[in-house]
C-alpha positions in Angstrom: 8.0 29.6 38.1 7.8 25.9 38.8 4.4 25.7 37.1 5.7 27.6 34.1 8.7 25.3 33.7 6.6 22.2 34.0 4.1 23.5 31.4 6.9 24.4 29.0 8.4 20.9 29.5 5.0 19.2 28.8 4.5 21.4 25.7 7.9 20.5 24.3 7.1 16.8 24.9 3.7 17.1 23.1 5.3 18.9 20.2 8.0 16.3 19.8 5.3 13.6 19.6 3.4 15.2 16.7 3.5 13.3 13.4 5.1 15.0 10.4 2.7 16.7 8.0 1.7 15.6 4.5 0.3 18.6 2.8 -2.4 19.8 5.2 -2.9 16.4 6.8 -1.1 14.4 9.4 0.6 11.2 8.4 0.4 8.0 10.3 3.9 7.2 11.7 5.4 3.8 12.5 7.2 3.8 15.8 7.1 0.1 16.7 7.4 -2.4 13.9 6.8 -5.4 16.0 3.0 -5.2 16.4 1.7 -2.7 13.9 -2.0 -2.4 13.6 -3.9 0.2 11.7 -7.6 1.1 11.6 -9.3 1.4 8.2 -12.2 3.7 7.8 -15.3 3.5 5.6 -15.8 6.2 3.0 -18.4 6.9 0.3 -21.0 4.8 1.9 -23.9 4.0 -0.4 -21.9 4.8 -3.5 -21.6 2.1 -6.1 -18.4 2.4 -8.1 -17.8 6.0 -7.3 -15.6 7.8 -9.9 -11.9 7.4 -9.0 -11.5 11.2 -9.1 -14.0 11.3 -6.2 -12.2 8.5 -4.4 -8.9 10.5 -4.7 -10.6 13.7 -3.4 -12.1 11.8 -0.5 -8.7 10.4 0.4 -7.2 13.9 0.4 -10.0 15.2 2.7 -10.6 12.3 5.0 -7.9 9.6 5.1 -4.5 10.1 6.7 -1.6 8.8 4.6 0.7 6.0 5.9 4.4 6.5 5.1 6.3 3.4 4.2 9.5 3.7 6.2 11.1 0.3 6.5 14.2 -0.5 4.4 14.6 -4.2 5.2 17.9 -5.2 3.6 21.2 -3.4 4.0 22.4 -4.3 0.5 19.4 -2.3 -0.9 19.5 1.0 1.0 17.7 3.2 -1.5 14.5 4.6 0.0 12.0 6.3 -2.3 9.3 8.4 -0.6 6.1 6.4 -0.5 2.7 7.1 1.0 -0.4 4.9 0.9 -4.0 5.5 1.8 -6.6 2.8 2.3 -10.3 2.8 2.9 -13.4 0.8 1.9 -17.1 0.7 1.4 -19.6 -2.2 1.0 -18.5 -2.9 -2.6 -14.9 -2.0 -2.9 -11.5 -1.7 -1.1 -9.8 1.6 -2.1 -6.1 2.2 -2.3 -4.0 5.2 -3.3 -0.2 5.3 -3.5 1.9 8.4 -3.9 5.5 7.9 -4.8 8.6 10.1 -5.4 11.5 8.1 -6.8 14.7 8.7 -8.7 13.7 6.7 -11.7 10.6 5.0 -13.1 10.0 2.0 -15.4 6.9 0.4 -16.8 7.8 -2.2 -19.4 5.3 -5.0 -18.4 1.9 -4.6 -20.2 0.3 -8.1 -19.6 -1.8 -8.9 -16.5 -0.1 -11.3 -14.1 3.3 -10.5 -15.7 6.5 -9.6 -13.9 5.2 -6.2 -12.7 7.6 -6.3 -9.7 10.5 -5.7 -12.0 9.0 -2.2 -12.9 8.2 0.7 -10.5 5.7 -1.3 -8.5 3.5 -0.9 -5.5 2.0 -3.9 -3.7 -0.7 -4.8 -1.2 -0.8 -8.2 0.5 -4.0 -9.2 2.4 -4.7 -12.2 4.6 -8.5 -12.2 5.3 -8.2 -14.9 7.9 -5.0 -13.5 9.5 -3.0 -16.7 8.8 -0.6 -17.9 6.2 -3.1 -17.8 3.4 -3.1 -14.5 1.5 -3.6 -12.5 -1.7 -0.8 -10.5 -3.3 -1.9 -7.6 -5.4 1.0 -6.0 -7.3 0.6 -3.0 -9.6 3.0 -1.1 -11.7 3.1 2.6 -12.0 0.9 2.4 -15.2 -1.7 0.1 -13.6 -0.5 -3.3 -15.0 -1.7 -5.7 -12.3 -0.9 -9.1 -10.9 -3.3 -10.8 -8.4 -2.5 -14.1 -6.8 -3.8 -16.3 -4.0 -1.4 -18.3 -2.1 -0.6 -20.3 1.0 2.9 -19.8 2.1 5.2 -22.3 0.6 2.7 -23.4 -2.0 2.3 -22.4 -5.7 0.3 -19.2 -6.5 -3.1 -19.4 -8.0 -3.6 -16.3 -10.2 -6.8 -14.4 -10.8 -8.1 -14.5 -14.4 -7.7 -11.6 -16.8 -11.5 -11.0 -16.4 -11.2 -10.8 -12.6 -8.3 -8.4 -12.8 -10.2 -6.2 -15.3 -12.7 -5.5 -12.6 -10.1 -3.6 -10.5 -10.6 0.0 -11.5 -7.4 2.1 -11.5 -6.0 5.3 -12.8 -2.3 6.5 -12.8 -0.8 9.9 -13.2 1.7 8.3 -15.6 -1.0 7.0 -17.9 -1.3 3.4 -19.0 1.2 3.0 -21.9 4.5 1.1 -21.3 7.8 2.9 -21.3 11.5 2.1 -20.7 13.3 3.4 -17.6 13.3 7.1 -17.2 16.3 8.1 -15.0 14.9 11.2 -13.5 13.3 12.2 -10.3 9.6 11.5 -10.7 6.4 12.0 -8.7 3.5 9.7 -9.5 0.3 8.4 -7.9 -2.1 5.6 -8.6 -5.6 5.2 -7.3 -7.5 1.9 -7.4 -10.9 0.5 -6.4 -10.8 -3.3 -5.7 -14.1 -5.1 -5.7 -14.4 -7.4 -2.6 -15.5 -10.2 -5.0 -12.0 -10.1 -6.7 -10.6 -12.0 -3.6 -11.8 -15.1 -5.4 -11.2 -17.7 -2.8 -13.2 -16.0 -0.1 -16.8 -14.6 0.1 -16.1 -11.1 1.3 -19.0 -8.7 1.0 -17.5 -5.9 3.0 -14.6 -5.3 5.4 -16.9 -3.8 8.1 -16.0 -5.0 11.5 -13.5 -7.5 10.2 -9.9 -8.0 11.5 -7.5 -9.1 8.8 -3.7 -8.9 8.3 -1.6 -7.4 5.5 1.3 -5.4 4.4 2.1 -2.6 1.9 5.2 -2.4 -0.3 7.1 -0.5 -2.9 9.7 -2.2 -5.1 11.5 -2.1 -8.4 13.6 -5.2 -8.8 15.0 -4.4 -12.2 15.4 -0.6 -11.9 18.9 0.8 -12.1 18.8 1.1 -8.3 16.6 -1.8 -7.0 14.7 -1.2 -3.8 12.4 -2.9 -1.3 10.4 -0.8 1.1 7.6 -2.0 3.4 5.2 -1.0 6.2 6.2 -3.6 8.7 9.7 -5.0 9.3 10.5 -8.2 7.4 13.2 -10.3 9.2 14.6 -12.4 6.4 18.2 -12.7 5.0 17.1 -11.9 1.4 14.4 -9.8 -0.1 11.0 -11.5 0.2 7.6 -9.9 0.6 5.8 -13.2 0.8 6.1 -13.5 4.5 2.7 -13.4 6.2 4.2 -13.9 9.6 5.4 -10.3 9.4 2.1 -8.8 8.3 0.5 -6.0 10.4 -3.0 -5.9 11.7 -5.9 -4.3 9.7 -9.0 -3.4 11.6 -12.0 -2.4 9.4 -14.1 0.1 11.4 
């Protein structure tokens, strides 16, 4: 009886530690926001510019989603459901976001425009793990902003030609639209050439340790929101805080 009771206790403890499911996959959960680190796997090795449909299928089969769970500022409590998947090969960094939110907006059509005011997902990357980083911000229809910045200094934006090399496809299409105040599921898949990080000479992420963060925002939606992977400890909303980036280890 003692053995049976102990086994039951151990089984319950194990079950309580299992991550929640995402379809048929397990999701990556964040239990400690102080020192987050995630491992990023390589996919589609040997493929040059694989079709984005193949990238999406490979994500579904091979890459566990990360749920963005942190609502950083009490005055903006709304928390849309957001999952991100990230992987890479020698030529490109792959990202896929899946979002369910109570309204969507996509009014910005020009590259390097104010995409953060629309339904927007973002990825910030510091290749050297310091206060120099890139901010890639993309609306729900794939309008993109890409900047390079050292904290506290002005942003240097990528050119339209550089941004055009980022391949992307959205379930909401690519035509701008005014805010739709209805519950909406959408997803966006993107392939980012390593060379688009224009102040560095990155040929692949393999074996590298970088830092970064993932975000979802909508500054000018009816209900603004600011969700992230790691905790940001500032009085007011700001994603440009490399000191709160998490670790990214490219396997």
